[in-house]
N, C-alpha and C positions, 0 to 999 in steps of 0.2 A: 533119100538116104542122104545122111549125115557124111558130110567128109572129113575126116580128123584133122586135128589141126598139123601144120607141115611146114618144117623148116623151108623157107626161099631163100636163095641169092639174089637181090636187084642189081641191076646194072651199074649202079656207082655202091655195090659190094658192101648192102646197108640188108645185114640180117634179120628178115621179120617173121612173125608167125601167123598162117593164114588158113582158115577153114570155111568150108561152106556147106551148099546143101542142092544134090541133086531130084527133082522129079522127074519120074518117067514111066512109059506102063508097057506093057508086055500086049505086041501085036501078033506073034505068032508064039503061043505057047510051045510047039515040036523045037523051033528054032532056038528058044530060049532056055531051052532045055538039054537039047541033044548037039546045039550049035555051040555052048560055050560050058567049060565045066562046073564055074561056079559065076554065074552074070552079075551080082553086086558087087563080087569083089574086083571081077576085070573092069567094070564102069568107074569102083572106086581109084582103081590102080590107072586107069587112061587118065582121068581126072587130076590127080596129083602131078601126074608127069607134063602132061597137057599144060595145068596152071604153072610148074616149075619154069616152064620153057617159056611160055605167056611173059610172066612178072619179070621173067630174067632178062629179058631184054627192055624193060624199063626203070625208071629209076625210081625211088623210093616217093618222089613229089607225086611223079606220074601214075604210081599207083594208088596210092591214098587217093585220090580224085579221077581213076578212069576206072573203076567199080563196073560201071554197065558196060564200057569195052571191053574188060576180059568176061565180062558174064557172056557176051555173044560169041568171042571168038570160043571161049570154052564152050558152050551148047553146040557152036556147028562141027566142031570136031567132034565130040562125043554123037553128037547125030548123026553123022556121017558113019564113025564106028560101028556105030550098034545096029544098022541097018540088017547088018549077015546075022544077029544075036536074034532076030527078030521082037529087039524092043525098041522105043521112041521114046526119045530124050526131049520134055516139053520144056524145061526151066530150070536152066541154073542159077543161083545166087551164093556170091560173097558174102560171107557174114561178116567176119574179123581179119582184119588185118593189124598185127600190133609190133610195132617195133621193141628193139630191147631197151630195159630202161635208162640205161644212160642216153640213148637215143632219145627218149620222150621227154627226155630232162632237158638235154638240147636244144630239144624244138619247140619246148617251152619258153624255154627263154629268148631263142628269136621270137618267138611270136609274139612275148612279152616288151621285147626292144622294138617291134614292128608297131606294136598299135603305141608306143611312149614315141617312138617316132612321127607318127601318124599326128600324134595330138599334137605333138611340140611345131610339126608342118603349120596345122591349123592353127595353134595359136599366135603362131608367126606371120600366117597369113591375115589373122583375125586382125593383129595390133597393126600391120602395115595399111590395111584397109583403112582401120580406123584414123590412122596417122593423114593419110590421102584423105579422108573427109575433114578431117579436122582443118588440115591445110588447104584444100577447096572452099572451107567455110570461111578460115582467117582472109583469107583473097579476094572471096565476095565481100565481106564484111569492108575490107583496102577500100573493093573498089566502090561500094556504096557510100560510102563516108569521102571518097574523094569527087564523087559526083552531085555529093549535098553540098562540099563545100564550094563546086564548080557554080551549082546554084542559087548558093548563097552569097557567094562574093558577083554574081553577076543581077544578082538582084537588089544585093546595096549598091553597087555599080550604075544601075539604072534609077535608084531613088536618090544616090548623090545629084545624078544626072539632073533629076525631073526638080532637087533642091535648087541648085544650080543655076536650072532654066528660070524658075520662080523668083527667085532672088535679083534673076538677071532683069527681067520683066518687071518687077518691082522698083528696082531702081531706074530703069528709063521711065516707069512711070511718075516715079517723083520727079527725075531729073526736069522731063516735059514739063510738069508742074511749074517746076522752081524758077525754069529757065522765063516762062511765059509772064513770072513776078520779078524778074531781074537776081532771084538767089540762084546761090550757089551751090549744084551738087554735091562737091566735093567736103565742102564745112557741113552741110545737114548731115552726111554719113558718117562723119569724123565726131559730130555731137551727137548723134545717136547711140555711137558705140562708148563715148563718153560717161552718158547717163544708163546705160546696160551696166559697164564697169561699176560707177558707184550702186546700182542696187544689187549686186554681186555682195558687195563689199555690208553690204548692209543686211543682206540673208543669211551670214556667216553667224555659227551659234558663236562662236567667241567675241565678236564683236555686238560690245552693250552699249559704246556710243561712237555715232561717226559724225567725223568734223567736216562740215561743209567748205569748197574753197569761198572766199569771199566773192569772186564775180560768177558764182554758180545759176544766179537767178538771171545773172546776163548771160551767160553762157546759152539758158534753157531759150531764153529771149532771142539769140540770135540761130538757134536751131529752126524754131520755125516761120524765121523771118526768112532764114536761107542767106545770111548775111552776116557779116562782121558789127 
């Protein structure tokens, strides 16, 4: 049996149109005929008045989201009342809950605003997460770069230390050798640098002519002799 659309005022004073359907069966034909003047009309009136009572205690949002609860309460009320009428209510379903047009528009705008707000929040969270990842990546890159510089500096220091040690060993070896022949290690080293300087001058691309000092060969002899 269809329940006609019925205007109902919710707890928060929202006017809605509600209709539904009631399923029932006759258990006692005698009571159904003689116990009530019009069984269908009685069930319909009781369903509508009970529906107004149930939904009048709910806000509009609760009514729209609690159809199963409304159905169960209405089924319980109708089933108890119809025992004496020889009928059994087997099921009650609310078909439509229709708010007024202006309220529907307001709800649509509210839903749109909520969707936009969520989209904005998600976008902001995505940007924040992206910035955090960029910052973390930059930080990691800086750490790796610093570690690389540190490692490079350590390697350079070790190389310079090895080179200095090698030069010290070479100088010590030369000094030992020169002392055994009466030569001066200091003169040898100065002369060696002198010859290197002349070689650099001759290697220059802008040098076409190199003029050597008149005592160049004497200097070379003194270097190898280790004395003036």
